[in-house]
N, C-alpha and C positions, 0 to 999 in steps of 0.2 A: 445488179447487186443490191441486196436489201440494206437500206440505210437505217441506222439507229440514232434517234435524236439524242443530242448531248444531255438534255435535261432528264430524259428517261434513264440514260446510263448512270448519271449522277445519283438519281433516286434509287436505282437498283444497288449501286455500291453502298449507299448509306444503309439500305435495308440489310445487306449482308453484314456490314460492320456492327449494326445493332443486334443482329442475331448472334454474333460471335464477339462478345465484349473482350476487351484486352485482358490478357492473363495476369493474375496477381504476381507482383514482384516482391522479392526480398531484398531489402537494402541493408548492407552490412556496414556496421560502424565499428572501427574506423576505416575498414578496408576500402569501402566505396564512398561513404560519406564521412568527412573528417570529424564531425561532431554529431551528437544526438539530435540537436536542433536542425542540422542540415539534413539528416536522414528523415526526420519528421516532415520537414518542408518539401522534400522530394517525393514523399509517399502519397499515393492516391488511395481511394477507398478500395479495400480488399488487400492492400499491401501489408507486409510485415517489416518492421524496422528491428533488426536483430543486432543486439549490442554485445560486443566482446567483453569478457571480464576485465575489470580495471576500475579506476576512479576517474570520473569526468567532472571537471569543474565548470558547470554550466548552471544557468538560472533562467527563470521566467520562460520556460519552454512551453509554447502554445501547442497543445496536442489537437489534431483534427479528428473529424468523424471517420469511422469506417476502417481504422487501421489497428494493427496489433503492435504494440511497443513492448518488447520483452528482451531480457538478457539471454545469452546463449545457454547459461546454466539453468535458467528458470528458477533460480534460488535467490533469496533476498541478499545473500552475501556475495553474489557473483559480480554485479555491477553496482557501483556507487555513484549517485548523482549528488554532488556537493555544491550548494549555493554559496559557500564561503562567507555566509553572513551578510551578503550584499543584496539579495532579493529573494522572493519566493522561488521554489525550484520548478514546480509545474503548475499549469492552470488550464482549465477547460471551460469554454463558454459555448453553450448550446451545442454540445458534442453528443453524438449517439453512436452506437455500434462500435465502441472502442474498448480495447482490452489493454491493461497495464499489468505486466507480470515480471517478477523476479528482480527487484531493485531495492537498494537502500537509498532512502530519500533523507538527506541530512543537510545541515548548514543553511536552511532557509530562514529568511528574516523579512518580515513584512508586518504591516498593521493588522492584516487579517489573512488567513490561509497561507501560513508560511511554508509548510511542506507541499501541499497541493490545495488548490481552490477549485471546487466543482460548482459551477453555476448552470442550472438547467442542463445538466450533463449526466444522464444515468448510465455511466460507464461501468465496467467491471474491473476491479483491482484484486489481484491475487498474489500471494507469496511475496509481500513487500514489507519492509521495515521502515517506519517513519520515526526517526530519532534525532534529537539535537536540533530541532527547529524552534524558532521563537517568534511569536506574534505579539505585538505590543497591545493588541486589543482582543481579537477573536481567532480561535482555531490555530493553535500552535502546530499540531500535526496535520490535521485536515479541516477544511471548511466545506460543508456540504449544504447547499441551499437550492430550493425549488427543484429538487430531483430525487430520484430513488435509486441510487447506485447499489451494486452488489459488491461487498467486500468479503473476501475469503482468505483465511490464513494470513492476517496482517498482525504485525506487532507495532504498537504505538507506545513509545516509551522515551522518557527523558526529554520531552518537549515542554514548552512553557507558553502560557497566555493567561491574561486575567479572566477571560471567559472561554471555557473549553480548551484546556491545555492540550488534551488529546484530540478531541473532535468538537467542532461547533456545528450544530445541526439546526437549520432554519427553514421552516415550512418544507420539511423533507421527511421521507420514511425509508432510510437506507436499510437494506438487509445485510446483517453483519454476522458472519459465521466463522467459528474457530478463530476468534480474535484474542489478543492479549494486549490489554491497555494497562500499563503499570508505570509507577514512579515518574509520572508527569508532574510538573510544578504548577498545580492548580486543579480545578475540577476535571475529572476524567472526561465527561461528556456533558456539554451544555446544549440544551435544545429549547426552542420556542414552544409556546403552549400548543401550537398546532402541528408539532412534529411528532413522529412516532418511529424512532429507530427500533429495529427488532434484532436483538442479540440471541444467538444460540451457541451452545458449546464454547463459551467464552469465559475468560478470567479477567476481572477488573480488580486491581489491588494496588494499594500503596501510593495512590495519587494524593498530593498534599492537601487538596481541598475537598476530597471525597471521592468515593468510588461508585457503588450502586445507589445513586441518589436521584432525586427529582424525577425526571421523565422515565428513567429506567429502573427506579427503585423496586418495582414489582416484578422485575425479570430475574432477580437473584433467586437461585434455586429452581428456576423453571428452564425447560429445554436444555438441560445440561450446563447451565451457567453457574460459575463458582466464584467465591471470594477467597483466594488463597495465595500465599507467597509463592511466586513462580520458581523460586530458587535459581536465580540467574547465576552463571558460573563464576566469573572473576572480574567484577567491575574494578577499575575502568579498562583493564587490558582486554577483556572479552566480555563486554557488558550484557549482551542480550541473548546469548545461547543458554541452554538449560542444563541443569544438573540431572543426573540419572534418576533422582528421587522427585523431580518436578511433577506437580499435579497436572501440568500442561502437556506432558507426554502421553501418547495413546495408551500405554500400559497402566497409567496411574489415574485415569479418570473414567467416569461412567460412559462418556461418549465413545471412548476407544479411538479418539482422533487427536491429532496435534492441535493445540491451541497456540496460535501465533505463527510467525513466519520462519522461525529458526528452531532447530531441534537440539539434541543433546551433544555436548562436546566436553563434558567433565563428569566425574563420578564421585560418589560419596565414599569416604574412607573413614572407618570407625576409629575414634580416638578414645582410649580408656578413660572412663569417668565422664565422658562428654556425649551429648546427644548428636549422632551423625546428622549433618545437614544444618546444624545451627549456624547462624551468621558468622562467617569468618573461621569456622571450625570444620574439621573432618572433610576437607575437599582436596581433590587432586586433579589438576588439569591433565587431560589425556592428549597424547600426540594424535593429531587428526590424520 
């Protein structure tokens, strides 16, 4: 009988395992993992953490490389991550090949990067709302440093920070498409002299310390970028969805694309003697 050396068998098995890597796994929150943090901790590269709609009171979630973290709806109003004003909500340190999609990030509080902090982490963020986050120093909504992430269809609104209430960009060149940065308490986007954020088809408006200024001043009017009241529906009850007349809706801008993470949920109603769409006038909230 032919004998096979144990060492040779082990090497052969390892070769087979290497040739057929483990299949990607979907981790369901909260069905399988009770929290988003637990789902993220369980996931390996190639896995998806799929979050059911609802509000999750979690903070300082450390996202790893190689995973997709998204809500079931893939829409910003589907799953809410609320830091309750106790710490930042998400952070990524030296993370690659990671996608974040379909969340509201709110209630973050930190000296820097209250909503999310990206350090050397060129991840992709899509269909997310960053609102109601406060940094005591830098980056109320997002802090981006030493990396070039891609942001698509994000709304950054109602955040606060002395430097970069919406975004703080340091030695970075993020690509930012179809964004809405509005009504933040401070400068919309702060960036260091060696940073080069690139906006396209985006609206930046109504930020208390300035909108298209400093490093992004020359991008207004280029690549579909606009400076216009986005016509939010019904603050504070429904603060970040859009009126039917909003310039951020695809039918109302030259890009033909949605600017921001949330679409229409109310319509303009004409009022005799008044201009439809004026603040506090001529609006009717629609049943979704």
